[in-house]
C-alpha positions, -999 to +999 in steps of 0.1 A: -881-079-114-897-083-149-928-095-151-929-101-191-942-137-203-922-135-238-885-135-248-866-135-283-846-158-284-816-147-312-798-173-326-761-171-333-748-205-346-747-196-379-723-166-371-707-171-337-709-210-338-696-213-369-666-192-371-651-215-344-649-240-366-614-243-379-620-262-413-645-243-439-683-260-442-700-266-467-723-240-480-749-260-487-748-273-451-747-242-434-781-232-453-796-265-442-790-260-408-801-223-412-834-238-424-840-262-399-836-233-372-862-214-392-884-239-395-882-244-357-897-208-351-867-186-350-875-151-355-839-135-348-808-147-362-772-144-372-764-151-407-729-145-405-706-120-410-691-099-435-654-102-425-623-105-446-621-141-449-580-139-439-593-131-407-621-157-403-618-180-429-652-201-422-672-164-432-656-168-473-691-180-487-711-154-466-722-136-498-738-169-511-757-173-479-771-135-477-781-142-511-798-175-504-817-161-477-824-126-487-858-111-486-870-139-461-898-129-443-912-144-409-876-135-395-852-107-386-820-117-395-788-095-391-752-098-403-721-088-379-694-063-393-663-051-379-662-021-396-675+001-418-660-014-450-683-048-440-713-028-436-710-015-467-711-050-482-738-059-455-758-028-469-751-036-507-762-075-504-797-063-492-789-063-456-798-035-432-803-054-400-767-046-384-748-061-357-716-040-345-691-057-320-668-029-300-648-047-266-654-025-237-618-038-230-585-022-254-565-055-254-595-074-263-606-048-290-572-052-304-568-087-304-602-091-319-604-061-350-569-047-349-584-017-337-583+006-300-615+013-288-616+049-295-608+036-338-639+009-332-660+039-324-652+061-350-661+029-371-693+030-357-700+068-365-692+058-406-712+033-402-745+053-389-735+079-413-738+059-442-770+040-432-783+074-420-809+060-394-791+076-362-785+034-353-821+024-362-815-012-372-786-013-362-772-036-328-742-029-306-724-057-289-706-043-258-685-074-257-662-081-227-689-060-206-680-082-179-646-098-181-616-096-204-593-128-213-564-106-212-575-082-184-595-098-163-624-079-144-637-051-164-648-024-144-682-014-146-670+027-151-652+012-186-690-001-195-705+027-187-681+054-209-679+030-237-715+026-234-720+064-232-705+070-264-718+045-284-750+062-272-740+092-286-728+080-320-764+062-325-790+070-303-816+048-319-796+011-316-801-016-296-777-024-273-762-060-262-737-065-229-714-096-240-705-119-215-674-130-240-656-152-217-688-168-197-671-155-167-698-139-152-721-140-126-761-140-126-758-111-098-736-086-115-755-098-152-782-080-137-766-051-116-747-040-151-778-046-174-799-021-146-772+005-143-764+005-185-808+005-186-804+036-161-778+053-179-801+050-216-835+060-232-861+042-217-875+028-248-840+012-257-842-026-270-811-048-249-797-075-254-775-100-237-751-128-257-735-151-230-714-180-231-714-212-205-680-218-195-683-214-155-720-229-163-739-201-156-750-195-193-789-200-182-786-184-152-771-155-160-797-152-192-826-156-166-816-128-146-809-104-178-844-113-187-853-108-149-841-067-149-856-065-186-839-075-212-858-089-242-834-108-264-812-133-256-788-148-273-776-186-280-766-212-300-783-246-311-759-273-296-741-242-277-719-245-307-696-223-302-659-205-286-643-169-292-610-175-313-603-140-300-612-151-263-590-180-251-599-199-228-641-195-237-659-222-242-694-223-266-727-201-264-752-210-243-774-233-257-803-222-271-822-255-267-814-249-226-825-215-230-858-226-239-861-251-216-859-226-191-877-199-200-909-224-213-908-243-184-911-211-168-941-200-182-921-179-205-934-181-242-905-184-268-924-189-298-901-222-306-912-256-314-886-274-293-884-309-311-875-290-344-852-269-321-833-302-307-836-317-342-815-287-354-790-285-327-785-324-334-772-314-374-757-289-358-736-310-330-727-333-360-707-311-381-667-318-381-646-301-360-674-281-338-673-279-300-705-281-287-723-285-251-758-289-242-776-303-213-814-309-229-800-323-260-782-353-240-813-360-219-836-390-234-858-371-259-890-385-248-885-368-216-866-335-230-903-331-250-926-336-223 
């Protein structure tokens, strides 16, 4: 069990959350939400993704949002890139903190980015080559590391194989195991992280990305942290639901994660009242699907 007394909550509402909303949101509203989250003390956040607007129309204003927050101090702001072209756009916009996603499951990767797993890994190779850092400053998200909406349970050996190939390409990268469908259970989360960690560098930074489809989001995050995962991803108000993973509901709510860790004596550095205010604004966005426990508790009790 990990005895770390801190955890980093990485906010993904502006990327994984916003992209789940079909109708484009006003850019000013997106910026206002992000500002509220930063004001709450969020120190790591995915601002969005440099992806084709044809694939995800919600990200058509990514360049404007990136320009607004360029050079912002006090927070590590990253952008997701699905391929080398997206990485080039991000680097040109001044963002070297990249998130690259590759699915462990072949059918999900084909559905998500229209490429085989091998082709995606070639894209990662090109990104690492362009950045010239051996993967430093890049987080590799291993999507469907537990379950695939098309193929069911993903074998652990498949996770190990894709991780090993990605690690060879980007030895200095940060890695994340992603419960894309929200079907993982706490014990499996812990075991898979322990296995992957044992096969990677001892100083590697690990993250967990979870959804709350089966109500296991918070428990999975706690078990991941207990074995040494120091970065836990969530979305304010639980906004989300992967458009490329049928049946997956929203991301685990950041405020629920905050409550669980802080009440357990694990510091997040985030102001709960301000986080809840931001979550309220996120929940009010038209077309969004949200799910949060703490946000619907009477506010006075939630802030005790």
